[in-house]
C-alpha positions in Angstrom: -68.5 21.5 166.8 -67.9 17.9 168.2 -64.4 17.4 167.6 -64.4 13.7 167.7 -67.3 13.1 166.0 -66.1 15.4 163.2 -62.8 13.4 163.3 -64.9 10.1 162.5 -66.9 11.9 159.8 -63.7 12.7 158.0 -61.8 9.0 158.5 -65.3 7.3 157.1 -65.1 9.5 154.0 -61.6 9.0 153.7 -62.7 5.0 153.7 -65.6 5.0 152.1 -64.4 7.8 149.3 -68.0 9.2 149.4 -69.7 12.0 151.2 -73.1 10.3 150.6 -71.8 7.3 151.9 -70.9 8.4 155.2 -74.4 10.8 155.1 -76.1 7.7 154.7 -74.4 5.8 157.3 -74.9 8.9 160.0 -78.7 9.6 158.8 -77.8 12.7 157.7 -78.0 14.8 154.3 -74.5 14.9 152.3 -74.5 18.7 152.6 -74.3 18.5 156.7 -71.4 15.7 156.3 -69.7 18.6 153.7 -70.4 21.2 155.9 -68.6 19.2 159.2 -65.8 18.5 157.1 -65.5 22.5 156.1 -65.9 23.3 160.1 -63.2 20.8 160.6 -60.9 23.1 157.7 -61.7 26.1 159.2 -61.1 24.3 163.0 -57.5 23.5 161.6 -57.0 26.1 158.7 -56.1 23.7 156.7 -57.2 21.8 153.5 -58.1 18.3 154.1 -59.2 16.9 150.9 -59.0 17.6 147.0 -62.6 17.2 145.4 -63.7 16.9 141.8 -66.7 15.3 140.0 -65.5 12.1 140.3 -63.0 11.1 143.5 -61.6 12.7 146.6 -58.1 12.9 147.3 -56.2 13.4 150.5 -54.0 16.4 150.6 -50.7 16.3 152.7 -52.4 18.2 155.9 -54.8 15.6 155.5 -52.7 12.3 155.0 -51.3 13.8 158.5 -54.5 14.1 160.4 -56.1 11.1 158.9 -52.8 9.0 160.7 -53.3 11.2 164.0 -57.7 10.8 163.9 -57.6 7.2 163.6 -55.0 7.4 166.9 -57.4 9.5 169.0 -60.8 7.8 167.8 -59.2 4.1 169.0 -58.0 5.8 171.8 -61.6 7.2 172.6 -63.1 3.6 171.8 -60.1 2.0 174.2 -61.6 4.4 177.1 -64.9 3.6 176.5 -64.2 0.1 176.8 -62.2 0.1 180.2 -65.0 2.4 181.6 -67.5 -0.4 181.0 -69.6 1.2 178.1 -69.1 -1.9 176.2 -70.8 -5.0 178.0 -72.6 -6.4 175.0 -71.6 -10.0 175.2 -69.9 -10.8 171.8 -72.5 -13.0 169.6 -73.3 -13.8 165.8 -71.5 -15.2 163.2 -67.7 -13.8 162.5 -66.7 -14.3 158.5 -63.1 -14.4 158.7 -60.2 -14.9 155.6 -57.1 -17.0 156.7 -54.1 -18.4 154.4 -53.8 -22.0 155.1 -50.9 -21.9 157.1 -52.7 -19.3 160.0 -55.9 -21.5 159.3 -53.7 -24.8 160.4 -52.5 -22.5 163.6 -55.8 -20.8 164.5 -58.0 -23.9 164.4 -56.0 -25.5 167.4 -57.1 -23.0 169.4 -60.4 -22.1 168.2 -62.4 -24.3 170.4 -61.2 -22.6 173.6 -62.6 -19.2 172.4 -65.9 -20.5 171.5 -66.2 -22.5 174.6 -65.8 -19.1 176.3 -68.4 -17.1 174.2 -71.1 -19.9 173.3 -73.2 -17.4 171.4 -70.2 -16.8 168.7 -69.9 -18.3 165.4 -67.0 -18.2 163.5 -67.0 -18.9 159.1 -63.3 -19.7 158.2 -62.6 -18.8 154.5 -59.2 -20.7 153.4 -57.6 -19.1 150.3 -53.9 -18.2 149.1 -55.2 -14.5 148.4 -58.3 -12.4 149.2 -59.3 -9.1 147.8 -61.6 -6.8 148.9 -63.3 -7.4 152.0 -67.0 -6.0 151.5 -67.1 -7.5 147.7 -65.9 -10.8 149.4 -68.6 -10.2 152.5 -65.6 -10.3 154.7 -65.7 -9.3 158.4 -61.9 -10.0 158.6 -58.7 -11.0 156.7 -55.6 -12.6 158.0 -52.9 -11.2 155.2 -48.5 -11.6 155.2 -48.4 -7.8 155.0 -49.9 -4.8 155.4 -53.3 -3.7 153.1 -53.0 -1.7 149.9 -56.3 -0.2 150.7 -56.6 3.3 152.7 -60.1 2.3 153.6 -59.2 -0.6 156.0 -57.7 -1.1 159.4 -54.5 -3.4 159.9 -53.5 -4.6 163.3 -50.2 -6.2 163.7 -50.4 -10.0 164.8 -46.8 -11.1 164.7 -43.7 -11.4 162.1 -43.0 -14.8 160.6 -40.5 -16.4 158.0 -40.3 -19.8 156.4 -39.3 -22.9 157.7 -37.5 -26.3 156.5 -39.1 -29.1 157.5 -39.5 -32.8 156.8 -41.0 -35.9 158.0 -39.1 -38.3 160.1 -39.8 -41.2 158.0 -38.0 -39.0 155.2 -35.0 -38.3 157.5 -34.4 -41.8 158.6 -34.3 -42.6 154.8 -32.5 -40.1 152.9 -30.3 -38.3 155.7 -30.4 -34.8 157.3 -28.8 -31.9 155.1 -26.0 -30.4 157.3 -26.1 -26.9 155.0 -28.4 -25.5 152.2 -25.8 -26.8 149.8 -27.0 -30.3 150.5 -30.8 -29.6 149.9 -29.8 -29.7 145.8 -29.1 -33.7 146.6 -32.6 -33.8 148.5 -36.0 -34.6 147.2 -37.7 -30.7 147.5 -41.3 -29.9 147.3 -41.8 -26.8 145.9 -44.7 -24.7 146.5 -45.3 -23.0 143.2 -46.1 -19.3 143.7 -44.6 -17.8 140.3 -40.9 -17.6 139.0 -38.5 -17.9 141.5 -40.3 -20.7 143.6 -37.6 -22.8 143.4 -35.1 -20.7 144.6 -34.8 -20.7 148.4 -32.8 -18.0 150.2 -31.3 -18.1 153.7 -29.3 -15.7 155.9 -27.0 -17.9 157.4 -23.9 -17.2 159.7 -22.0 -16.5 157.1 -24.4 -14.1 155.2 -27.1 -15.1 152.4 -27.6 -18.1 150.8 -29.0 -18.8 147.7 -30.1 -21.9 146.4 -32.1 -23.9 143.6 -34.2 -27.0 144.7 -35.7 -29.7 142.5 -37.9 -32.3 143.5 -40.4 -34.7 141.9 -43.7 -32.5 143.5 -44.4 -29.2 142.8 -47.9 -28.2 144.1 -49.6 -24.5 143.8 -51.1 -24.7 147.3 -49.4 -24.7 150.7 -51.9 -27.3 151.7 -50.8 -29.5 149.2 -47.3 -29.0 150.2 -47.8 -29.5 154.0 -49.6 -32.8 153.5 -46.6 -34.3 151.2 -44.2 -33.2 153.9 -45.9 -34.9 156.6 -46.2 -38.1 154.2 -42.7 -38.3 154.2 -42.0 -37.4 150.5 -39.7 -35.0 150.8 -38.0 -31.5 152.8 -40.7 -28.1 152.3 -40.1 -24.6 153.0 -43.0 -23.4 154.5 -44.6 -20.7 156.6 -43.7 -21.0 160.6 -47.9 -21.3 161.1 -48.2 -23.7 158.9 -45.9 -26.3 160.7 -45.3 -24.9 164.4 -48.1 -27.7 165.6 -46.2 -30.3 164.0 -42.7 -29.5 165.4 -43.7 -29.3 168.7 -45.7 -33.0 168.4 -43.0 -34.6 166.3 -44.8 -35.1 162.7 -41.9 -33.0 161.5 -38.6 -32.1 162.0 -37.1 -28.9 161.8 -33.8 -28.3 159.5 -31.3 -25.8 159.6 -32.7 -23.2 162.2 -29.9 -21.3 162.0 -30.7 -20.5 158.4 -33.1 -17.8 158.5 -35.5 -16.9 155.7 -36.5 -13.2 155.0 -39.2 -12.6 157.9 -43.0 -10.8 157.3 -45.0 -9.6 159.5 -48.8 -10.7 159.7 -52.1 -8.8 160.1 -55.5 -9.1 161.0 -57.5 -6.6 158.5 -60.5 -4.9 159.0 -62.6 -2.4 157.2 -63.1 -0.2 159.7 -62.2 0.9 163.2 -65.4 2.6 163.4 -68.5 0.8 165.5 -66.7 -2.9 165.2 -68.9 -5.0 166.8 -67.9 -7.3 169.8 -68.0 -10.5 168.2 -65.6 -9.3 165.7 -63.2 -7.3 168.4 -63.1 -10.5 170.0 -61.7 -12.1 167.3 -59.4 -9.5 166.2 -58.0 -9.9 170.2 -57.7 -13.6 169.6 -55.6 -13.6 166.4 -53.5 -10.9 168.2 -52.8 -13.6 171.3 -52.5 -16.6 169.5 -49.7 -15.0 166.9 -47.7 -13.4 169.1 -47.7 -17.0 171.4 -46.8 -18.9 168.4 -44.3 -16.5 167.4 -42.6 -16.6 170.8 -43.1 -21.1 170.6 -41.3 -20.8 167.1 -38.6 -18.9 168.4 -38.1 -21.3 170.9 -38.0 -24.3 168.5 -34.8 -24.0 167.0 -33.2 -27.5 168.3 -31.2 -28.9 165.3 -32.0 -32.3 164.3 -29.1 -35.0 164.7 -29.4 -38.7 164.1 -30.1 -39.1 168.1 -33.0 -36.6 168.3 -34.3 -38.0 165.2 -34.2 -41.5 166.8 -36.2 -40.2 169.4 -38.8 -38.3 167.4 -38.8 -41.9 165.1 -39.9 -44.0 168.1 -42.2 -41.8 169.7 -43.9 -41.7 166.5 -43.8 -45.8 166.1 -45.3 -46.2 169.8 
């Protein structure tokens, strides 16, 4: 028995939930795939799957082997890449699902990647939420939080929180909040994501702080909140990738950096680790590189805004 081949078939059976699907992928009969999984069970002396007429489910031993098998297969693929067996140039289209904040961050770097690989084409699908990758015809999805699907692969990009931001014009007119309690006196742009959207929670030097905010503008789209903040409509609380470029350029000022929001890991999700096309792998590595660079840069963007800094930013924008 070819152990790597058998492990790869086992992983695909779990990912697809079907022996017949794997048989079609490998141009084999369903019975040969079933027999291969049986040989794998005999090899380790364990039962890997519970089989019924309607569905498959993993045993505890199967769960353990799945994690280790994926690691072994990934290591084998990386070894092949190191030895130069994957020299095919990344060409063709990759369809990517991105939340608005990551879309802003990614597109500001995308031209460099496309210049490096002239045969590569990227289609960006922007949305707040995405469902099943196969149903939505997506090769990749960038998502805050790991995918709940056992049939997909999640690779960590970076860890991001939220940042309080406002345009210099708004701060010149309404002043700079010195602590979270002052937000109650400001016009805050609320991103409506469900109950509690107007309650902003932070951890500061003295511990957790919970503030209920209010304002004249509520929006269900983070993009609209972002645009309103840029227009000087109020203070916004947006994910860090959404506002990093604006902070660096002085279009938005970061407020109260010593008060930190809950941080959440961002992942790039793709259907399977097996047979990932070069064009898709290039995009995965690109997202990881951009995300980690952004995380590091945002960690260094925490200088608090004061009147002197605000005057410098306003002068630069006026010029």
